Steps between C-alpha positions, in 0.01 A plus 500: 500500500295216363331296770590140424477161666740229390353151533767238561494143624696243693555308175351448157150355482385631837206709375649843432278563200176400669583732791617785274182477291285478813683799646412698187136406550497580872654843446273573203203417722618782727484745212866497402630532146715189479773410252712186502829386356696179441833658403671184379329171420609166359282208396316711243296369208514615138189680377420707189573806715835369625613322813245506779528392864201354683581683825542834324171453315324431831647819644400697190141381534493595870614859445257789506706719263576449132848391398682315225621148564859617444463741793373229734765250387796676332718187483339171392692179434371170364690231696358418842836548670661755729453844338869594502589178318217554251622855438857382451391231253298761309799736488306768687628713788228603742517879514367663816438820300248310284330372815505851648316645201222241524483543878471877469230484229291261707561704813375820338164337431447333836472555873683176573722278286523128577827345379539124492844343503596160362627208702613599848627824648864451393430361152765648263436736211857504370853428621485754782138605562177331596136570572589614852720769347211608279271534802770702676555712187132597510487515882185289492315371799516120501229236532634152574302194392602203715433168331400274787694177457794330667790746520285812489613629839864523395415643157263759646732618776801524269292707260374729777859551617619581147220751448597678822869502406411696187319758709162418348169490681328162520142626486343161563512129429256237383485135607404292196470123538642325195542150648174333606696244704719752685534369857451732797359777286355693796822480696708622205271796439518586871881493475484747211267730692737505798808573290382743230420845635307616194125431495363181349263605224333164468513124535385293204449123525579267212237599244665498156176601327403784733382808313698822505190670641490269802872547561465878471220486758733316737783753478522741792641786292401752767765337721783592262780683676491857377138451392445872543717552192247298300200692624 
C-alpha cells in the first residue's frame, strides 16, 4: 500500500501548502523519494499549457520524483471558489477512479506521497463526498495544520474528532500563526497541546515570507506517529 500523508487544515488560508511543501523537503532531506499531489484545485490561472494552480506548482517543484502536472493536479478549475461548486459550474464530475490512477502512479515512484486537500477537512467534492472521504478512501495518515487565530480551538478539535470518527490516524499537527494580533497565543497553543494526543510537529510564528527551507528545518518529522513506516 502506498504510504501517504494527507495534509488538511482547520480552514482555508491556514498554511497547508507551505507545510506540505516543507514536509516534502524535510522528508527528502532524510533520503526519501517524495511525491506530492493536489487532487482537486480551484483558483487556477490560464497558461499556454492549460490551467495551473499555484499550490500544485509549489508541490511539483518540491517533489524528488518526475511527474506530469496532470498527475499532481488531476482536476483544475479557474474560479477561486469551493471546488465542488467550480466542478459543477464546469459540468465536470470528480471521478475518484481518475484520482486513484494519479495516486497510484505517483505512489509507484515514491517512498512517501504527500497529498494536500483544499479548504478544510470537510470541504465537499460533490453532492455526497468530500476531501475527508478521499483521505479515508486512501487510508492516509493525516497531518492537521491549525491556523492560529480566534476560533482555532473549536475548529481544530472538531477536525481531530472527525478524523478519529473515520478511523484515520492523525499522525501529527502543526501550529501556524496566521494572525499577528492573535491574543493569548501561548495559552491557545497550550490548550491545543493538552487536548490533541498526536505529536505537535512544529510551531511557526507569523512570518508570511519565511522560506520553505526554514519551515522544513522546523518540522519535527521524526515525531510522526508511525514514523517507523517512513524509515
